[in-house]
C-alpha positions in Angstrom: -6.1 2.9 0.9 -7.2 -0.1 2.9 -6.5 1.6 6.2 -9.4 4.0 5.6 -11.9 1.2 5.4 -10.7 -1.2 8.0 -10.5 0.3 11.5 -7.9 -0.9 14.0 -7.3 -3.7 15.0 -8.8 -5.4 12.0 -5.7 -4.9 9.8 -3.5 -6.5 12.5 -5.9 -9.5 13.0 -6.2 -10.0 9.3 -2.4 -9.9 8.8 -1.8 -12.3 11.7 -4.4 -14.8 10.4 -3.1 -14.6 6.9 0.5 -15.3 8.1 -0.6 -18.2 10.2 -2.6 -19.7 7.3 0.3 -19.3 4.9 2.7 -20.9 7.5 0.4 -23.8 8.0 -0.1 -24.4 4.3 3.7 -24.4 3.7 4.2 -26.8 6.5 1.6 -29.2 5.0 3.4 -28.8 1.7 6.6 -30.1 3.6 8.5 -26.9 3.1 11.3 -26.6 5.7 10.1 -24.7 8.8 12.7 -22.0 8.4 11.6 -21.2 4.8 7.9 -21.3 6.0 8.9 -18.7 8.6 10.6 -16.5 6.1 7.6 -16.4 3.8 5.0 -16.0 6.5 7.1 -13.2 8.1 7.5 -11.6 4.7 3.7 -11.5 4.3 3.3 -10.0 7.8 5.9 -7.3 7.0 4.2 -6.4 3.7 0.9 -6.2 5.5 2.4 -3.8 8.0 2.0 -1.1 5.4 -1.7 -1.0 6.4 -0.8 0.4 9.8 -1.0 4.2 10.0 1.4 4.7 12.9 4.9 3.2 13.7 3.7 1.2 16.7 0.7 -0.3 14.7 3.0 -1.3 11.8 5.4 -2.9 14.3 2.5 -4.9 15.9 1.3 -6.1 12.5 4.7 -7.2 11.5 5.7 -8.7 14.8 2.5 -10.5 15.7 3.0 -13.7 13.8 6.7 -14.4 14.8 5.9 -13.5 18.4 2.9 -15.8 18.6 4.8 -18.6 16.9 7.6 -18.3 19.5 5.1 -18.3 22.4 3.2 -21.3 21.1 6.3 -23.3 20.2 4.5 -24.5 17.2 7.6 -25.0 15.1 11.0 -26.4 15.8 13.3 -23.7 14.3 17.1 -23.1 14.4 18.1 -20.1 16.6 19.2 -18.1 13.5 15.7 -18.3 12.1 14.4 -15.7 14.6 16.6 -13.1 13.0 14.3 -13.2 9.9 11.6 -11.0 11.3 14.1 -8.4 12.4 15.9 -8.4 9.1 12.6 -8.0 7.2 11.6 -5.0 9.4 15.0 -3.3 8.9 14.8 -3.8 5.1 11.4 -2.0 4.9 11.9 0.4 7.9 15.6 1.2 8.2 16.8 2.6 11.5 17.3 6.1 10.2 13.8 6.1 8.7 12.3 5.9 12.2 13.8 9.3 12.9 12.0 10.8 9.9 8.4 10.7 8.8 6.1 7.7 9.3 4.9 5.9 6.2 1.6 7.7 5.8 0.3 8.6 2.3 -0.4 12.1 0.9 -4.2 12.2 0.5 -5.6 12.3 -3.0 -6.2 15.8 -4.4 -4.3 17.3 -1.4 -2.0 19.4 -3.7 -4.4 20.3 -6.5 -4.5 24.0 -5.6 -0.7 24.2 -5.1 0.0 25.8 -8.5 -2.0 28.8 -7.5 0.5 29.6 -4.7 3.6 28.0 -6.2 3.6 28.3 -10.0 6.2 26.4 -12.0 7.4 26.5 -15.5 6.8 23.4 -17.7 9.7 21.0 -17.2 10.6 22.2 -13.7 12.2 19.6 -11.5 10.1 18.6 -8.5 11.3 16.3 -5.6 9.1 14.3 -3.3 11.6 13.9 -0.4 10.7 10.7 1.3 8.3 9.4 -1.3 7.3 6.1 0.4 4.9 4.3 -1.8 4.4 7.2 -4.2 1.2 8.9 -3.0 2.9 12.2 -2.9 4.2 11.8 -6.4 0.7 11.0 -7.6 -0.6 14.1 -6.0 2.2 16.2 -7.4 1.5 14.8 -10.9 -2.1 15.9 -10.6 -0.9 19.4 -9.6 2.0 19.7 -12.1 1.4 17.4 -15.1 4.2 19.1 -17.0 6.8 18.9 -14.3 9.8 16.5 -14.1 8.9 14.5 -11.0 11.5 12.7 -8.9 11.2 10.8 -5.7 13.8 9.9 -3.0 13.2 7.1 -0.5 15.6 5.4 1.9 13.9 2.0 2.1 14.9 -0.1 -0.9 11.7 -2.2 -0.9 9.6 0.9 -0.7 11.6 2.6 -3.5 11.1 -0.5 -5.7 7.3 -0.4 -5.1 7.1 3.3 -5.6 9.0 3.1 -8.9 6.5 0.6 -10.2 3.5 2.6 -9.0 5.0 5.8 -10.6 6.8 4.7 -13.8 6.5 8.3 -15.1 8.7 9.6 -12.2 12.4 9.1 -11.5 12.6 7.3 -8.1 15.9 6.8 -6.4 17.1 5.2 -3.2 18.9 7.6 -0.9 19.0 9.8 2.2 17.0 13.0 1.7 19.3 14.9 4.1 22.4 14.0 2.1 20.9 14.6 -1.3 21.5 17.9 -3.1 18.3 20.0 -3.4 19.9 22.8 -5.5 18.6 21.6 -8.8 14.9 21.5 -7.8 12.4 24.2 -8.3 10.1 22.6 -5.7 10.7 20.2 -2.8 7.7 18.5 -1.2 7.8 17.0 2.3 5.5 15.1 4.6 7.8 14.8 7.6 7.6 14.9 11.3 7.2 18.3 13.1 10.6 18.1 14.7 12.4 17.6 11.3 10.9 20.7 9.7 13.5 23.2 11.0 16.2 21.0 9.5 14.4 20.8 6.2 14.0 24.6 6.1 17.7 25.1 6.9 18.7 22.7 4.1 16.3 24.4 1.6 17.7 27.9 2.6 21.3 26.7 2.1 20.8 24.8 -1.2 17.8 25.9 -3.1 17.9 28.8 -5.5 16.0 32.1 -4.8 12.4 31.7 -5.9 12.3 27.9 -5.4 9.6 26.4 -3.3 9.5 24.2 -0.2 6.1 22.7 0.5 5.1 20.8 3.6 1.9 18.9 4.2 0.5 19.4 7.7 3.6 20.6 9.5 4.8 24.2 9.5 8.4 25.4 9.8 8.8 26.9 13.2 9.6 30.6 13.3 9.4 31.0 9.5 6.7 33.0 7.7 5.0 31.0 5.0 4.4 32.4 1.5 1.0 30.8 1.6 -1.1 28.3 3.5 -3.8 26.2 1.8 -6.0 23.3 3.0 -6.3 19.9 1.6 -9.8 18.5 1.1 -9.5 16.6 4.4 -8.7 19.9 6.2 -5.0 19.4 6.7 -2.9 22.5 6.0 -0.4 22.7 3.2 2.4 25.1 4.0 4.2 26.9 1.1 7.6 28.6 1.6 9.5 30.6 -1.1 13.3 30.8 -0.9 14.7 32.7 0.8 12.1 32.3 3.5 11.5 35.2 5.9 11.5 34.8 9.6 8.1 35.1 11.4 7.4 38.7 12.3 9.2 40.1 9.3 6.0 41.7 8.1 5.5 39.7 4.9 1.8 39.0 4.5 0.4 35.7 3.3 -0.4 35.6 -0.3 -4.1 35.8 -1.2 -3.9 32.4 -2.8 -3.0 31.0 0.5 -6.2 31.7 2.2 -8.2 28.9 0.6 
């Protein structure tokens, strides 16, 4: 991903410059100022995917419209300033800010997962909050014979993910309202504070023997079946349903010590 090669604030500066260049070119082409604003803000919002935290993505997306407003470089109707907010809400809906940030699963992070969480061919696997599809790509490497599905709240991200991962079934929806009962494995890359909710949902809906897998963040107070480490050192937590509370005396599996 580009964010690995361009340290902050270069992604923001490049996005702002590109938006200004596009806006100027459209103005010179005699496009109405409001339409020039829409297209330049759309470019800035798309470029915000380069940010690796919520506040950086917000700065990338908001930089051009804010600088345009401060300079007074364009005479625009009052409604035109709703465009940046609308674009942000399309890509980052309000409820998505309560869940995980858009940060990709690293390549090869789940390659050893079948050692700890084996699946039969054709098993249904869900990437809950699939974003742009990096988790689905990692799951496909780990389980090439699985039936992979992704669920993403943002419609633009779902659309992009479906095109990156045409071999997966990618739907738009709320991971917390979706039914997990038909999946043999659910993969998450969420916030630490949402892991207890995810574990409770898995316990209530998933069949005995099914797997809940979390990159980086553990379920508080629950004993993992196994713990692995991705190539970049981040932990991968594996829970088998029904999960046991911490202190129940169940040891980690040998496969989880890698």
